[in-house]
CHARMM-style PDB file with segment names, atoms N, HN, CA, C and O in Angstrom:
ATOM      1  N   MET     1      87.976  37.700  83.144  1.00  0.00      PROA
ATOM      2  CA  MET     1      88.812  38.705  83.711  1.00  0.00      PROA
ATOM      3  C   MET     1      88.027  39.514  84.766  1.00  0.00      PROA
ATOM      4  O   MET     1      86.901  39.947  84.519  1.00  0.00      PROA
ATOM      5  N   ALA     2      88.634  39.702  85.924  1.00  0.00      PROA
ATOM      6  HN  ALA     2      89.549  39.351  86.125  1.00  0.00      PROA
ATOM      7  CA  ALA     2      87.995  40.339  87.048  1.00  0.00      PROA
ATOM      8  C   ALA     2      87.860  41.785  86.794  1.00  0.00      PROA
ATOM      9  O   ALA     2      88.730  42.370  86.150  1.00  0.00      PROA
ATOM     10  N   ASN     3      86.790  42.423  87.273  1.00  0.00      PROA
ATOM     11  HN  ASN     3      86.083  41.948  87.797  1.00  0.00      PROA
ATOM     12  CA  ASN     3      86.599  43.839  87.163  1.00  0.00      PROA
ATOM     13  C   ASN     3      86.907  44.601  88.476  1.00  0.00      PROA
ATOM     14  O   ASN     3      87.216  45.793  88.457  1.00  0.00      PROA
ATOM     15  N   HSD     4      86.814  43.883  89.606  1.00  0.00      PROA
ATOM     16  HN  HSD     4      86.563  42.915  89.621  1.00  0.00      PROA
ATOM     17  CA  HSD     4      87.068  44.497  90.868  1.00  0.00      PROA
ATOM     18  C   HSD     4      88.385  43.854  91.392  1.00  0.00      PROA
ATOM     19  O   HSD     4      88.465  42.650  91.638  1.00  0.00      PROA
ATOM     20  N   LEU     5      89.413  44.731  91.546  1.00  0.00      PROA
ATOM     21  HN  LEU     5      89.348  45.708  91.346  1.00  0.00      PROA
ATOM     22  CA  LEU     5      90.746  44.287  91.921  1.00  0.00      PROA
ATOM     23  C   LEU     5      91.129  44.933  93.227  1.00  0.00      PROA
ATOM     24  O   LEU     5      90.594  45.967  93.627  1.00  0.00      PROA
ATOM     25  N   THR     6      92.127  44.250  93.915  1.00  0.00      PROA
ATOM     26  HN  THR     6      92.561  43.410  93.590  1.00  0.00      PROA
ATOM     27  CA  THR     6      92.788  44.863  95.148  1.00  0.00      PROA
ATOM     28  C   THR     6      93.659  45.988  94.601  1.00  0.00      PROA
ATOM     29  O   THR     6      93.974  46.055  93.413  1.00  0.00      PROA
ATOM     30  N   PRO     7      94.039  46.882  95.543  1.00  0.00      PROA
ATOM     31  CA  PRO     7      94.922  47.984  95.124  1.00  0.00      PROA
ATOM     32  C   PRO     7      96.228  47.468  94.561  1.00  0.00      PROA
ATOM     33  O   PRO     7      96.750  48.072  93.624  1.00  0.00      PROA
ATOM     34  N   THR     8      96.801  46.353  95.091  1.00  0.00      PROA
ATOM     35  HN  THR     8      96.377  45.862  95.852  1.00  0.00      PROA
ATOM     36  CA  THR     8      98.027  45.757  94.579  1.00  0.00      PROA
ATOM     37  C   THR     8      97.866  45.292  93.212  1.00  0.00      PROA
ATOM     38  O   THR     8      98.738  45.544  92.380  1.00  0.00      PROA
ATOM     39  N   GLU     9      96.760  44.597  92.895  1.00  0.00      PROA
ATOM     40  HN  GLU     9      96.052  44.392  93.571  1.00  0.00      PROA
ATOM     41  CA  GLU     9      96.501  44.035  91.508  1.00  0.00      PROA
ATOM     42  C   GLU     9      96.346  45.223  90.517  1.00  0.00      PROA
ATOM     43  O   GLU     9      96.901  45.218  89.418  1.00  0.00      PROA
ATOM     44  N   LEU    10      95.565  46.240  90.961  1.00  0.00      PROA
ATOM     45  HN  LEU    10      95.115  46.244  91.853  1.00  0.00      PROA
ATOM     46  CA  LEU    10      95.299  47.382  90.074  1.00  0.00      PROA
ATOM     47  C   LEU    10      96.559  48.197  89.797  1.00  0.00      PROA
ATOM     48  O   LEU    10      96.758  48.698  88.691  1.00  0.00      PROA
ATOM     49  N   ALA    11      97.408  48.322  90.823  1.00  0.00      PROA
ATOM     50  HN  ALA    11      97.246  47.915  91.722  1.00  0.00      PROA
ATOM     51  CA  ALA    11      98.683  49.028  90.678  1.00  0.00      PROA
ATOM     52  C   ALA    11      99.512  48.317  89.613  1.00  0.00      PROA
ATOM     53  O   ALA    11     100.113  48.945  88.742  1.00  0.00      PROA
ATOM     54  N   HSD    12      99.524  46.993  89.710  1.00  0.00      PROA
ATOM     55  HN  HSD    12      99.036  46.483  90.418  1.00  0.00      PROA
ATOM     56  CA  HSD    12     100.277  46.198  88.762  1.00  0.00      PROA
ATOM     57  C   HSD    12      99.805  46.421  87.295  1.00  0.00      PROA
ATOM     58  O   HSD    12     100.614  46.553  86.377  1.00  0.00      PROA
ATOM     59  N   GLU    13      98.461  46.458  87.119  1.00  0.00      PROA
ATOM     60  HN  GLU    13      97.803  46.351  87.865  1.00  0.00      PROA
ATOM     61  CA  GLU    13      97.898  46.655  85.774  1.00  0.00      PROA
ATOM     62  C   GLU    13      98.090  48.102  85.321  1.00  0.00      PROA
ATOM     63  O   GLU    13      98.337  48.342  84.139  1.00  0.00      PROA
ATOM     64  N   ALA    14      97.988  49.031  86.197  1.00  0.00      PROA
ATOM     65  HN  ALA    14      97.788  48.836  87.157  1.00  0.00      PROA
ATOM     66  CA  ALA    14      98.082  50.477  85.779  1.00  0.00      PROA
ATOM     67  C   ALA    14      99.503  51.006  85.748  1.00  0.00      PROA
ATOM     68  O   ALA    14      99.722  52.146  85.338  1.00  0.00      PROA
ATOM     69  N   GLY    15     100.469  50.212  86.169  1.00  0.00      PROA
ATOM     70  HN  GLY    15     100.291  49.286  86.502  1.00  0.00      PROA
ATOM     71  CA  GLY    15     101.841  50.631  86.222  1.00  0.00      PROA
ATOM     72  C   GLY    15     102.157  51.708  87.297  1.00  0.00      PROA
ATOM     73  O   GLY    15     103.044  52.543  87.120  1.00  0.00      PROA
ATOM     74  N   LEU    16     101.430  51.657  88.366  1.00  0.00      PROA
ATOM     75  HN  LEU    16     100.709  50.978  88.510  1.00  0.00      PROA
ATOM     76  CA  LEU    16     101.541  52.626  89.492  1.00  0.00      PROA
ATOM     77  C   LEU    16     101.990  51.869  90.748  1.00  0.00      PROA
ATOM     78  O   LEU    16     102.049  50.640  90.774  1.00  0.00      PROA
ATOM     79  N   ASP    17     102.296  52.630  91.756  1.00  0.00      PROA
ATOM     80  HN  ASP    17     102.248  53.628  91.735  1.00  0.00      PROA
ATOM     81  CA  ASP    17     102.587  52.051  93.029  1.00  0.00      PROA
ATOM     82  C   ASP    17     101.287  51.856  93.800  1.00  0.00      PROA
ATOM     83  O   ASP    17     100.333  52.602  93.582  1.00  0.00      PROA
ATOM     84  N   ARG    18     101.225  50.876  94.690  1.00  0.00      PROA
ATOM     85  HN  ARG    18     102.000  50.269  94.867  1.00  0.00      PROA
ATOM     86  CA  ARG    18      99.938  50.579  95.433  1.00  0.00      PROA
ATOM     87  C   ARG    18      99.447  51.775  96.173  1.00  0.00      PROA
ATOM     88  O   ARG    18      98.251  52.066  96.197  1.00  0.00      PROA
ATOM     89  N   ARG    19     100.425  52.513  96.814  1.00  0.00      PROA
ATOM     90  HN  ARG    19     101.397  52.277  96.794  1.00  0.00      PROA
ATOM     91  CA  ARG    19     100.020  53.664  97.618  1.00  0.00      PROA
ATOM     92  C   ARG    19      99.458  54.750  96.752  1.00  0.00      PROA
ATOM     93  O   ARG    19      98.561  55.473  97.187  1.00  0.00      PROA
ATOM     94  N   ASP    20      99.985  54.906  95.450  1.00  0.00      PROA
ATOM     95  HN  ASP    20     100.713  54.319  95.097  1.00  0.00      PROA
ATOM     96  CA  ASP    20      99.455  55.879  94.491  1.00  0.00      PROA
ATOM     97  C   ASP    20      98.018  55.527  94.094  1.00  0.00      PROA
ATOM     98  O   ASP    20      97.192  56.427  93.939  1.00  0.00      PROA
ATOM     99  N   VAL    21      97.714  54.283  93.931  1.00  0.00      PROA
ATOM    100  HN  VAL    21      98.384  53.552  94.056  1.00  0.00      PROA
ATOM    101  CA  VAL    21      96.386  53.880  93.591  1.00  0.00      PROA
ATOM    102  C   VAL    21      95.369  54.312  94.686  1.00  0.00      PROA
ATOM    103  O   VAL    21      94.326  54.910  94.421  1.00  0.00      PROA
ATOM    104  N   ILE    22      95.739  53.979  95.871  1.00  0.00      PROA
ATOM    105  HN  ILE    22      96.586  53.493  96.086  1.00  0.00      PROA
ATOM    106  CA  ILE    22      94.860  54.367  97.029  1.00  0.00      PROA
ATOM    107  C   ILE    22      94.748  55.863  97.153  1.00  0.00      PROA
ATOM    108  O   ILE    22      93.647  56.357  97.394  1.00  0.00      PROA
ATOM    109  N   THR    23      95.814  56.611  97.004  1.00  0.00      PROA
ATOM    110  HN  THR    23      96.709  56.209  96.808  1.00  0.00      PROA
ATOM    111  CA  THR    23      95.745  58.053  97.095  1.00  0.00      PROA
ATOM    112  C   THR    23      94.884  58.634  96.001  1.00  0.00      PROA
ATOM    113  O   THR    23      94.091  59.536  96.269  1.00  0.00      PROA
ATOM    114  N   LYS    24      95.006  58.156  94.785  1.00  0.00      PROA
ATOM    115  HN  LYS    24      95.650  57.423  94.567  1.00  0.00      PROA
ATOM    116  CA  LYS    24      94.169  58.626  93.645  1.00  0.00      PROA
ATOM    117  C   LYS    24      92.693  58.275  93.864  1.00  0.00      PROA
ATOM    118  O   LYS    24      91.807  59.051  93.506  1.00  0.00      PROA
ATOM    119  N   CYS    25      92.447  57.161  94.425  1.00  0.00      PROA
ATOM    120  HN  CYS    25      93.167  56.530  94.716  1.00  0.00      PROA
ATOM    121  CA  CYS    25      91.016  56.734  94.708  1.00  0.00      PROA
ATOM    122  C   CYS    25      90.383  57.772  95.646  1.00  0.00      PROA
ATOM    123  O   CYS    25      89.254  58.222  95.445  1.00  0.00      PROA
ATOM    124  N   VAL    26      91.172  58.139  96.696  1.00  0.00      PROA
ATOM    125  HN  VAL    26      92.089  57.774  96.859  1.00  0.00      PROA
ATOM    126  CA  VAL    26      90.648  59.122  97.673  1.00  0.00      PROA
ATOM    127  C   VAL    26      90.488  60.451  96.991  1.00  0.00      PROA
ATOM    128  O   VAL    26      89.438  61.075  97.150  1.00  0.00      PROA
ATOM    129  N   GLU    27      91.451  60.925  96.244  1.00  0.00      PROA
ATOM    130  HN  GLU    27      92.304  60.418  96.115  1.00  0.00      PROA
ATOM    131  CA  GLU    27      91.406  62.212  95.525  1.00  0.00      PROA
ATOM    132  C   GLU    27      90.253  62.319  94.548  1.00  0.00      PROA
ATOM    133  O   GLU    27      89.575  63.345  94.499  1.00  0.00      PROA
ATOM    134  N   TRP    28      90.023  61.276  93.772  1.00  0.00      PROA
ATOM    135  HN  TRP    28      90.574  60.442  93.812  1.00  0.00      PROA
ATOM    136  CA  TRP    28      89.060  61.288  92.761  1.00  0.00      PROA
ATOM    137  C   TRP    28      87.644  60.781  93.158  1.00  0.00      PROA
ATOM    138  O   TRP    28      86.694  60.917  92.387  1.00  0.00      PROA
ATOM    139  N   GLY    29      87.529  60.214  94.334  1.00  0.00      PROA
ATOM    140  HN  GLY    29      88.301  60.104  94.960  1.00  0.00      PROA
ATOM    141  CA  GLY    29      86.262  59.777  94.737  1.00  0.00      PROA
ATOM    142  C   GLY    29      85.901  58.392  94.240  1.00  0.00      PROA
ATOM    143  O   GLY    29      84.724  58.036  94.175  1.00  0.00      PROA
ATOM    144  N   VAL    30      86.916  57.605  93.886  1.00  0.00      PROA
ATOM    145  HN  VAL    30      87.872  57.894  93.939  1.00  0.00      PROA
ATOM    146  CA  VAL    30      86.624  56.258  93.369  1.00  0.00      PROA
ATOM    147  C   VAL    30      86.535  55.336  94.612  1.00  0.00      PROA
ATOM    148  O   VAL    30      87.500  55.175  95.359  1.00  0.00      PROA
ATOM    149  N   PRO    31      85.323  54.732  94.800  1.00  0.00      PROA
ATOM    150  CA  PRO    31      85.126  53.913  96.063  1.00  0.00      PROA
ATOM    151  C   PRO    31      86.021  52.670  96.102  1.00  0.00      PROA
ATOM    152  O   PRO    31      86.316  52.059  95.074  1.00  0.00      PROA
ATOM    153  N   ILE    32      86.431  52.328  97.283  1.00  0.00      PROA
ATOM    154  HN  ILE    32      86.192  52.824  98.118  1.00  0.00      PROA
ATOM    155  CA  ILE    32      87.179  51.122  97.615  1.00  0.00      PROA
ATOM    156  C   ILE    32      86.150  50.348  98.534  1.00  0.00      PROA
ATOM    157  O   ILE    32      85.921  50.743  99.677  1.00  0.00      PROA
ATOM    158  N   PHE    33      85.567  49.282  98.019  1.00  0.00      PROA
ATOM    159  HN  PHE    33      85.754  48.961  97.091  1.00  0.00      PROA
ATOM    160  CA  PHE    33      84.511  48.555  98.760  1.00  0.00      PROA
ATOM    161  C   PHE    33      85.101  47.152  99.068  1.00  0.00      PROA
ATOM    162  O   PHE    33      85.518  46.411  98.178  1.00  0.00      PROA
ATOM    163  N   ASN    34      85.107  46.849 100.338  1.00  0.00      PROA
ATOM    164  HN  ASN    34      84.768  47.450 101.061  1.00  0.00      PROA
ATOM    165  CA  ASN    34      85.616  45.599 100.836  1.00  0.00      PROA
ATOM    166  C   ASN    34      87.069  45.263 100.252  1.00  0.00      PROA
ATOM    167  O   ASN    34      87.392  44.128  99.903  1.00  0.00      PROA
ATOM    168  N   GLY    35      87.860  46.321 100.191  1.00  0.00      PROA
ATOM    169  HN  GLY    35      87.598  47.243 100.475  1.00  0.00      PROA
ATOM    170  CA  GLY    35      89.237  46.178  99.693  1.00  0.00      PROA
ATOM    171  C   GLY    35      89.405  45.965  98.274  1.00  0.00      PROA
ATOM    172  O   GLY    35      90.485  45.556  97.848  1.00  0.00      PROA
ATOM    173  N   LYS    36      88.352  46.226  97.440  1.00  0.00      PROA
ATOM    174  HN  LYS    36      87.474  46.559  97.786  1.00  0.00      PROA
ATOM    175  CA  LYS    36      88.366  46.037  96.039  1.00  0.00      PROA
ATOM    176  C   LYS    36      87.973  47.384  95.351  1.00  0.00      PROA
ATOM    177  O   LYS    36      87.147  48.151  95.846  1.00  0.00      PROA
ATOM    178  N   ILE    37      88.608  47.611  94.204  1.00  0.00      PROA
ATOM    179  HN  ILE    37      89.279  46.989  93.802  1.00  0.00      PROA
ATOM    180  CA  ILE    37      88.360  48.837  93.381  1.00  0.00      PROA
ATOM    181  C   ILE    37      87.848  48.410  92.035  1.00  0.00      PROA
ATOM    182  O   ILE    37      88.317  47.416  91.480  1.00  0.00      PROA
ATOM    183  N   ASP    38      86.885  49.148  91.491  1.00  0.00      PROA
ATOM    184  HN  ASP    38      86.505  49.955  91.942  1.00  0.00      PROA
ATOM    185  CA  ASP    38      86.429  48.905  90.193  1.00  0.00      PROA
ATOM    186  C   ASP    38      87.414  49.329  89.174  1.00  0.00      PROA
ATOM    187  O   ASP    38      87.676  50.524  89.034  1.00  0.00      PROA
ATOM    188  N   LYS    39      87.980  48.400  88.446  1.00  0.00      PROA
ATOM    189  HN  LYS    39      87.767  47.429  88.559  1.00  0.00      PROA
ATOM    190  CA  LYS    39      89.077  48.662  87.511  1.00  0.00      PROA
ATOM    191  C   LYS    39      88.639  49.620  86.455  1.00  0.00      PROA
ATOM    192  O   LYS    39      89.387  50.562  86.195  1.00  0.00      PROA
ATOM    193  N   THR    40      87.450  49.477  85.784  1.00  0.00      PROA
ATOM    194  HN  THR    40      86.842  48.712  85.996  1.00  0.00      PROA
ATOM    195  CA  THR    40      87.008  50.328  84.755  1.00  0.00      PROA
ATOM    196  C   THR    40      86.855  51.734  85.262  1.00  0.00      PROA
ATOM    197  O   THR    40      87.299  52.653  84.574  1.00  0.00      PROA
ATOM    198  N   LEU    41      86.250  51.983  86.436  1.00  0.00      PROA
ATOM    199  HN  LEU    41      85.889  51.236  86.995  1.00  0.00      PROA
ATOM    200  CA  LEU    41      86.081  53.291  86.980  1.00  0.00      PROA
ATOM    201  C   LEU    41      87.420  53.931  87.246  1.00  0.00      PROA
ATOM    202  O   LEU    41      87.625  55.099  86.919  1.00  0.00      PROA
ATOM    203  N   PHE    42      88.314  53.203  87.821  1.00  0.00      PROA
ATOM    204  HN  PHE    42      88.147  52.254  88.087  1.00  0.00      PROA
ATOM    205  CA  PHE    42      89.629  53.795  88.176  1.00  0.00      PROA
ATOM    206  C   PHE    42      90.380  54.163  86.899  1.00  0.00      PROA
ATOM    207  O   PHE    42      90.948  55.254  86.852  1.00  0.00      PROA
ATOM    208  N   LEU    43      90.422  53.345  85.884  1.00  0.00      PROA
ATOM    209  HN  LEU    43      89.961  52.459  85.922  1.00  0.00      PROA
ATOM    210  CA  LEU    43      91.189  53.583  84.728  1.00  0.00      PROA
ATOM    211  C   LEU    43      90.510  54.691  83.908  1.00  0.00      PROA
ATOM    212  O   LEU    43      91.229  55.464  83.275  1.00  0.00      PROA
ATOM    213  N   SER    44      89.219  54.816  83.878  1.00  0.00      PROA
ATOM    214  HN  SER    44      88.635  54.187  84.392  1.00  0.00      PROA
ATOM    215  CA  SER    44      88.560  55.938  83.125  1.00  0.00      PROA
ATOM    216  C   SER    44      88.855  57.236  83.856  1.00  0.00      PROA
ATOM    217  O   SER    44      89.066  58.264  83.213  1.00  0.00      PROA
ATOM    218  N   SER    45      88.876  57.218  85.199  1.00  0.00      PROA
ATOM    219  HN  SER    45      88.705  56.383  85.722  1.00  0.00      PROA
ATOM    220  CA  SER    45      89.264  58.406  85.970  1.00  0.00      PROA
ATOM    221  C   SER    45      90.699  58.776  85.796  1.00  0.00      PROA
ATOM    222  O   SER    45      91.041  59.958  85.769  1.00  0.00      PROA
ATOM    223  N   LEU    46      91.565  57.764  85.675  1.00  0.00      PROA
ATOM    224  HN  LEU    46      91.287  56.804  85.697  1.00  0.00      PROA
ATOM    225  CA  LEU    46      92.967  58.072  85.432  1.00  0.00      PROA
ATOM    226  C   LEU    46      93.130  58.739  84.029  1.00  0.00      PROA
ATOM    227  O   LEU    46      93.859  59.721  83.892  1.00  0.00      PROA
ATOM    228  N   ASP    47      92.450  58.197  83.006  1.00  0.00      PROA
ATOM    229  HN  ASP    47      91.857  57.399  83.117  1.00  0.00      PROA
ATOM    230  CA  ASP    47      92.513  58.761  81.665  1.00  0.00      PROA
ATOM    231  C   ASP    47      91.971  60.244  81.667  1.00  0.00      PROA
ATOM    232  O   ASP    47      92.543  61.124  81.024  1.00  0.00      PROA
ATOM    233  N   GLU    48      90.882  60.470  82.391  1.00  0.00      PROA
ATOM    234  HN  GLU    48      90.417  59.755  82.913  1.00  0.00      PROA
ATOM    235  CA  GLU    48      90.231  61.752  82.444  1.00  0.00      PROA
ATOM    236  C   GLU    48      91.122  62.796  83.128  1.00  0.00      PROA
ATOM    237  O   GLU    48      91.258  63.917  82.638  1.00  0.00      PROA
ATOM    238  N   PHE    49      91.738  62.419  84.278  1.00  0.00      PROA
ATOM    239  HN  PHE    49      91.628  61.508  84.677  1.00  0.00      PROA
ATOM    240  CA  PHE    49      92.564  63.321  84.945  1.00  0.00      PROA
ATOM    241  C   PHE    49      93.907  63.496  84.344  1.00  0.00      PROA
ATOM    242  O   PHE    49      94.491  64.571  84.481  1.00  0.00      PROA
ATOM    243  N   ALA    50      94.453  62.485  83.668  1.00  0.00      PROA
ATOM    244  HN  ALA    50      93.979  61.611  83.557  1.00  0.00      PROA
ATOM    245  CA  ALA    50      95.672  62.656  82.949  1.00  0.00      PROA
ATOM    246  C   ALA    50      95.481  63.483  81.718  1.00  0.00      PROA
ATOM    247  O   ALA    50      96.405  64.213  81.359  1.00  0.00      PROA
ATOM    248  N   GLY    51      94.387  63.435  81.051  1.00  0.00      PROA
ATOM    249  HN  GLY    51      93.636  62.842  81.343  1.00  0.00      PROA
ATOM    250  CA  GLY    51      94.014  64.224  79.918  1.00  0.00      PROA
ATOM    251  C   GLY    51      93.889  65.741  80.364  1.00  0.00      PROA
ATOM    252  O   GLY    51      94.373  66.659  79.701  1.00  0.00      PROA
ATOM    253  N   ALA    52      93.229  65.909  81.492  1.00  0.00      PROA
ATOM    254  HN  ALA    52      92.836  65.164  82.031  1.00  0.00      PROA
ATOM    255  CA  ALA    52      93.068  67.297  81.997  1.00  0.00      PROA
ATOM    256  C   ALA    52      94.405  67.935  82.344  1.00  0.00      PROA
ATOM    257  O   ALA    52      94.652  69.111  82.079  1.00  0.00      PROA
ATOM    258  N   SER    53      95.253  67.118  82.945  1.00  0.00      PROA
ATOM    259  HN  SER    53      95.053  66.163  83.160  1.00  0.00      PROA
ATOM    260  CA  SER    53      96.668  67.612  83.347  1.00  0.00      PROA
ATOM    261  C   SER    53      97.477  67.957  82.041  1.00  0.00      PROA
ATOM    262  O   SER    53      98.138  68.992  81.960  1.00  0.00      PROA
ATOM    263  N   ALA    54      97.395  67.096  81.090  1.00  0.00      PROA
ATOM    264  HN  ALA    54      96.858  66.255  81.156  1.00  0.00      PROA
ATOM    265  CA  ALA    54      98.132  67.320  79.851  1.00  0.00      PROA
ATOM    266  C   ALA    54      97.581  68.582  79.143  1.00  0.00      PROA
ATOM    267  O   ALA    54      98.368  69.319  78.548  1.00  0.00      PROA
ATOM    268  N   LYS    55      96.309  68.846  79.184  1.00  0.00      PROA
ATOM    269  HN  LYS    55      95.669  68.248  79.667  1.00  0.00      PROA
ATOM    270  CA  LYS    55      95.710  69.962  78.589  1.00  0.00      PROA
ATOM    271  C   LYS    55      96.180  71.248  79.302  1.00  0.00      PROA
ATOM    272  O   LYS    55      96.463  72.249  78.644  1.00  0.00      PROA
ATOM    273  N   GLN    56      96.262  71.219  80.629  1.00  0.00      PROA
ATOM    274  HN  GLN    56      96.033  70.406  81.164  1.00  0.00      PROA
ATOM    275  CA  GLN    56      96.699  72.358  81.444  1.00  0.00      PROA
ATOM    276  C   GLN    56      98.149  72.661  81.087  1.00  0.00      PROA
ATOM    277  O   GLN    56      98.495  73.830  80.916  1.00  0.00      PROA
ATOM    278  N   VAL    57      98.990  71.676  80.970  1.00  0.00      PROA
ATOM    279  HN  VAL    57      98.710  70.727  81.109  1.00  0.00      PROA
ATOM    280  CA  VAL    57     100.412  71.855  80.688  1.00  0.00      PROA
ATOM    281  C   VAL    57     100.535  72.463  79.250  1.00  0.00      PROA
ATOM    282  O   VAL    57     101.365  73.347  79.043  1.00  0.00      PROA
ATOM    283  N   ALA    58      99.742  72.013  78.284  1.00  0.00      PROA
ATOM    284  HN  ALA    58      99.067  71.294  78.452  1.00  0.00      PROA
ATOM    285  CA  ALA    58      99.830  72.476  76.956  1.00  0.00      PROA
ATOM    286  C   ALA    58      99.454  73.980  76.802  1.00  0.00      PROA
ATOM    287  O   ALA    58     100.013  74.704  75.978  1.00  0.00      PROA
ATOM    288  N   THR    59      98.460  74.412  77.657  1.00  0.00      PROA
ATOM    289  HN  THR    59      98.006  73.823  78.326  1.00  0.00      PROA
ATOM    290  CA  THR    59      98.017  75.799  77.538  1.00  0.00      PROA
ATOM    291  C   THR    59      98.915  76.759  78.368  1.00  0.00      PROA
ATOM    292  O   THR    59      98.837  77.976  78.202  1.00  0.00      PROA
ATOM    293  N   ALA    60      99.743  76.214  79.237  1.00  0.00      PROA
ATOM    294  HN  ALA    60      99.806  75.225  79.372  1.00  0.00      PROA
ATOM    295  CA  ALA    60     100.629  77.066  80.115  1.00  0.00      PROA
ATOM    296  C   ALA    60     101.850  77.532  79.366  1.00  0.00      PROA
ATOM    297  OT1 ALA    60     102.686  78.240  79.927  1.00  0.00      PROA
TER     298      ALA     60
END
């Protein structure tokens, strides 16, 4: 199983839109190298930021 995926492939696996994947990479500082994104780094960042957002909503 590949660890470096194109934004389209990663969007399919993460259940997001391709444009959202690219936007989140830019926001979170996840590098896109030669058109490929590290799947593990992206998904761990997604979990981290989704957890932080849920925590903020719960305390509000």
